C-alpha positions in Angstrom: -38.7 181.1 30.9 -38.6 177.5 32.0 -36.8 176.5 35.2 -33.6 174.5 34.7 -34.1 170.8 35.5 -30.9 170.6 37.5 -31.8 173.5 39.8 -34.7 172.7 42.1 -37.5 175.1 43.1 -38.2 175.3 46.8 -41.7 174.9 48.2 -42.7 177.0 51.2 -46.0 176.8 53.0 -46.8 179.7 55.3 -43.2 180.7 55.5 -41.9 177.1 56.3 -39.8 175.3 53.8 -41.1 171.8 52.9 -39.9 169.0 50.8 -43.4 167.6 50.5 -46.3 168.3 48.2 -49.5 170.2 48.6 -52.1 167.7 49.8 -55.8 167.7 49.1 -56.7 169.0 52.6 -54.4 172.0 52.1 -56.0 173.0 48.8 -59.2 174.0 50.7 -57.2 176.5 52.8 -55.0 178.1 50.1 -55.4 181.9 50.1 -52.5 182.7 47.8 -49.6 181.3 45.7 -46.5 183.2 44.6 -44.2 181.7 42.0 -40.7 183.0 41.6 -38.9 181.4 38.6 -35.5 182.9 39.1 -33.3 183.4 42.2 -33.2 187.2 41.5 -37.0 187.3 41.9 -37.2 185.4 45.2 -37.5 187.4 48.4 -34.2 187.2 50.3 -35.6 185.3 53.2 -36.6 182.4 50.9 -33.3 182.1 49.0 -31.4 178.8 49.5 -28.1 177.8 47.9 -28.5 175.4 45.0 -32.0 176.5 44.1 -33.3 178.7 41.3 -36.7 179.7 42.4 -39.4 179.3 45.0 -43.1 178.6 45.3 -44.7 180.3 48.3 -48.1 179.0 49.4 -50.2 181.0 51.9 -53.1 179.4 53.7 -55.9 180.5 56.0 -56.3 179.0 59.5 -58.5 175.9 59.0 -59.8 176.4 62.6 -61.1 179.8 61.8 -64.9 180.4 61.6 -64.4 183.2 59.1 -64.8 180.9 56.1 
């Protein structure tokens, strides 16, 4: 099911809403990505008026030695 063009999808990185894009540095730290295509699928804490979905990106701490 495609996302409607006139209803934006929100991008969240580590629980913080962003209007930016995922940059090259962040790609190295990505641990998981969740894609919700419809508002009814989005966890309630990530629902914003005027949007129809969300992309949640979860990263590891770049300062961690566990990598």
